[in-house]
C-alpha positions as CSV (number, residue, x, y, z in Angstrom):
1,M,27.8,-27.1,-22.9
2,R,25.4,-24.2,-22.4
3,V,22.1,-24.4,-24.3
4,T,20.9,-21.1,-25.7
5,S,17.4,-19.8,-26.5
6,G,16.7,-16.4,-28.1
7,G,20.2,-15.2,-27.5
8,H,20.3,-16.0,-23.8
9,T,21.8,-19.0,-22.1
10,F,19.7,-21.1,-19.8
11,T,22.5,-21.0,-17.3
12,G,22.6,-17.2,-17.6
13,A,18.9,-17.0,-17.0
14,A,19.2,-19.3,-14.0
15,R,21.9,-17.0,-12.6
16,R,19.8,-13.9,-13.1
17,A,16.9,-15.5,-11.4
18,Q,19.2,-16.5,-8.5
19,I,20.4,-12.9,-8.1
20,V,16.9,-11.5,-8.3
21,A,15.6,-13.9,-5.6
22,A,18.6,-13.0,-3.3
23,T,17.9,-9.3,-3.9
24,I,14.2,-9.7,-2.9
25,D,15.2,-11.5,0.3
26,T,17.9,-9.0,1.1
27,I,15.7,-6.0,0.7
28,A,12.8,-7.6,2.6
29,E,15.1,-8.4,5.5
30,L,17.5,-5.4,5.6
31,G,15.7,-2.6,3.6
32,Y,16.6,-1.0,0.3
33,N,19.5,1.1,1.5
34,Q,21.3,-1.9,3.1
35,A,20.9,-4.1,0.0
36,S,24.4,-3.7,-1.4
37,F,25.8,-5.9,-4.1
38,A,28.1,-7.4,-1.4
39,R,25.2,-8.5,0.7
40,I,23.2,-9.7,-2.2
41,A,26.2,-11.8,-3.5
42,A,26.7,-13.3,-0.1
43,R,23.0,-14.3,0.2
44,A,23.1,-15.8,-3.3
45,G,26.2,-17.7,-2.5
46,L,28.2,-15.9,-5.2
47,S,32.0,-15.7,-5.0
48,S,32.1,-12.1,-6.2
49,T,29.9,-9.0,-6.8
50,R,31.3,-9.1,-10.4
51,L,28.9,-12.0,-11.1
52,I,26.1,-9.5,-10.4
53,S,27.6,-6.8,-12.5
54,Y,28.0,-9.2,-15.3
55,H,24.2,-9.7,-15.5
56,F,23.0,-6.2,-14.4
57,A,24.6,-2.9,-15.4
58,G,23.8,-1.4,-12.0
59,K,21.5,-1.3,-9.1
60,D,18.7,0.4,-11.1
61,E,18.7,-2.4,-13.6
62,L,18.6,-5.0,-10.9
63,M,15.7,-3.3,-9.1
64,A,13.8,-3.1,-12.4
65,A,14.4,-6.8,-12.9
66,V,13.0,-7.4,-9.4
67,L,9.9,-5.4,-10.2
68,A,9.4,-7.1,-13.5
69,E,9.6,-10.5,-11.8
70,V,7.2,-9.7,-8.9
71,L,4.7,-7.5,-10.8
72,G,4.6,-9.9,-13.7
73,E,3.6,-12.7,-11.3
74,L,1.1,-10.5,-9.7
75,S,-0.5,-9.5,-13.0
76,R,-0.8,-13.2,-14.1
77,H,-2.4,-14.0,-10.7
78,M,-4.9,-11.2,-10.9
79,T,-5.8,-11.9,-14.5
80,E,-6.7,-15.5,-13.5
81,Q,-8.6,-14.5,-10.4
82,V,-10.7,-11.7,-11.9
83,G,-11.2,-13.4,-15.2
84,A,-12.9,-16.3,-13.6
85,A,-15.6,-14.2,-12.0
86,P,-19.1,-14.3,-13.7
87,D,-20.2,-10.7,-13.1
88,A,-19.0,-7.3,-12.0
89,R,-19.7,-7.9,-8.3
90,G,-17.8,-11.1,-8.6
91,R,-14.9,-9.4,-10.3
92,L,-14.7,-6.7,-7.7
93,R,-14.6,-9.2,-4.9
94,A,-12.1,-11.3,-6.8
95,Y,-9.9,-8.2,-7.3
96,I,-9.9,-7.4,-3.6
97,T,-9.5,-10.9,-2.3
98,G,-7.0,-11.8,-5.1
99,L,-4.7,-8.9,-4.4
100,V,-4.8,-9.3,-0.6
101,G,-4.3,-13.0,-1.1
102,F,-1.2,-12.4,-3.2
103,V,0.2,-10.1,-0.5
104,A,-0.5,-12.8,2.1
105,G,1.3,-15.4,0.1
106,H,4.3,-13.3,-1.0
107,R,5.1,-11.0,2.0
108,A,8.8,-10.8,1.4
109,R,8.3,-10.0,-2.3
110,M,5.7,-7.3,-1.7
111,K,7.8,-5.7,1.0
112,A,10.7,-5.6,-1.4
113,V,8.5,-4.0,-4.0
114,M,7.3,-1.3,-1.6
115,E,10.9,-0.6,-0.6
116,I,11.9,-0.1,-4.2
117,F,8.9,2.2,-4.9
118,L,9.9,4.3,-1.9
119,H,13.5,4.8,-3.0
120,P,13.6,6.4,-6.4
121,R,17.1,6.9,-7.8
122,G,17.9,10.4,-8.9
123,E,15.4,11.5,-11.6
124,R,14.0,8.0,-11.9
125,A,11.0,6.7,-10.1
126,F,10.0,3.1,-10.4
127,Y,6.3,3.9,-9.6
128,G,4.7,7.1,-10.4
129,P,1.4,8.8,-11.6
130,E,1.4,6.9,-14.8
131,Q,1.6,3.5,-13.2
132,D,-0.9,4.4,-10.5
133,G,-3.3,5.7,-13.1
134,D,-3.1,2.5,-15.0
135,T,-4.0,0.5,-11.9
136,L,-7.0,2.8,-11.1
137,R,-8.3,2.7,-14.6
138,H,-8.4,-1.1,-14.6
139,L,-10.4,-1.0,-11.3
140,E,-12.7,1.8,-12.7
141,A,-13.5,-0.4,-15.7
142,I,-14.9,-3.1,-13.4
143,L,-16.9,-0.5,-11.5
144,R,-18.3,1.1,-14.7
145,D,-19.2,-2.2,-16.1
146,G,-21.1,-3.0,-12.9
147,Q,-23.0,0.3,-13.1
148,E,-23.9,-0.3,-16.8
149,R,-25.2,-3.8,-15.9
150,G,-27.2,-2.4,-12.9
151,E,-25.2,-4.4,-10.4
152,F,-23.7,-1.2,-8.9
153,R,-25.4,2.0,-7.8
154,P,-24.4,5.4,-9.4
155,F,-21.2,6.8,-7.8
156,D,-18.0,8.4,-8.9
157,T,-15.9,5.5,-10.1
158,F,-12.6,7.2,-9.6
159,V,-13.3,8.0,-5.9
160,M,-14.5,4.4,-5.3
161,A,-11.5,2.9,-7.2
162,A,-9.1,5.1,-5.2
163,A,-10.6,4.1,-1.9
164,I,-10.5,0.4,-2.8
165,Q,-6.9,0.5,-4.0
166,R,-5.5,2.6,-1.1
167,S,-7.1,0.2,1.4
168,I,-4.8,-2.5,-0.1
169,D,-1.7,-0.5,-1.0
170,G,-0.8,0.1,2.6
171,L,-0.9,-3.6,3.6
172,P,2.9,-4.1,3.5
173,F,3.3,-1.2,6.0
174,L,0.4,-2.5,8.1
175,L,2.0,-5.9,8.3
176,Q,5.2,-4.3,9.8
177,T,3.2,-3.1,12.8
178,R,0.7,-6.1,12.9
179,P,2.5,-9.1,11.5
180,E,-0.1,-11.4,13.1
181,L,-2.9,-9.8,11.1
182,D,-5.2,-12.4,9.6
183,L,-5.2,-11.4,5.9
184,E,-8.0,-13.9,5.0
185,V,-10.3,-12.0,7.4
186,Y,-9.0,-8.7,6.2
187,A,-9.7,-9.6,2.6
188,R,-13.2,-10.9,3.4
189,E,-14.2,-7.9,5.4
190,L,-12.8,-5.5,2.8
191,A,-14.6,-7.2,0.0
192,T,-17.9,-7.2,1.9
193,A,-17.5,-3.5,2.9
194,F,-17.0,-2.4,-0.7
195,D,-19.6,-4.8,-2.1
196,L,-22.1,-3.1,0.3
197,A,-20.9,0.3,-0.7
198,A,-21.1,-0.3,-4.4
199,R,-24.1,-2.6,-5.0
200,A,-27.3,-1.3,-6.4
201,P,-30.4,-1.3,-4.1
202,A,-32.9,-4.0,-4.8
203,G,-35.1,-3.1,-7.7
204,L,-32.9,-0.4,-9.2
205,T,-32.5,-0.8,-12.9
206,P,-29.7,0.6,-15.0
207,S,-30.2,3.9,-16.8
208,P,-30.6,3.6,-20.6
209,P,-27.4,4.2,-22.6
């Protein structure tokens, strides 16, 4: 007997998760263009690609499910990391070390995400200006809060946020050329560099609102 919850069977959800996991591993190993349903089915141990088509209408829907899985996990991780910091400087450091740490612990997943981002299908792009803007606005909010509290010096928050984010966005590519890169050291140095770049000089008080 299959137990259902909210219109979905638990066995169906387990099968979808199995297919998504196999898709991630296939893309990470072979690249987006080589991640055919046949290869994904073989990696997942499925007898036929029809079992993939039963759960996903096409490759676009499967790729969207991969992104939802990985980015949802990343969002929960970052919310936990950043939310635990006591002040803006701590939140900035937690953002940088938390994001780099997630990449370090989920290399295959992040490589698959970057492959999907780089291969839009037709008119559809999985990651574009809207998503990028949302990411930068979240980081800008941390920086503005630090300025208002007097923890950070005056600077253009968009420029600083873009510099921080771009220094992390390229990590999956960097790891292809330097797989031995110590990401713990990378995160620590990056967090220190941007803390020094953003922090207010001693004795500087915030401007009145």
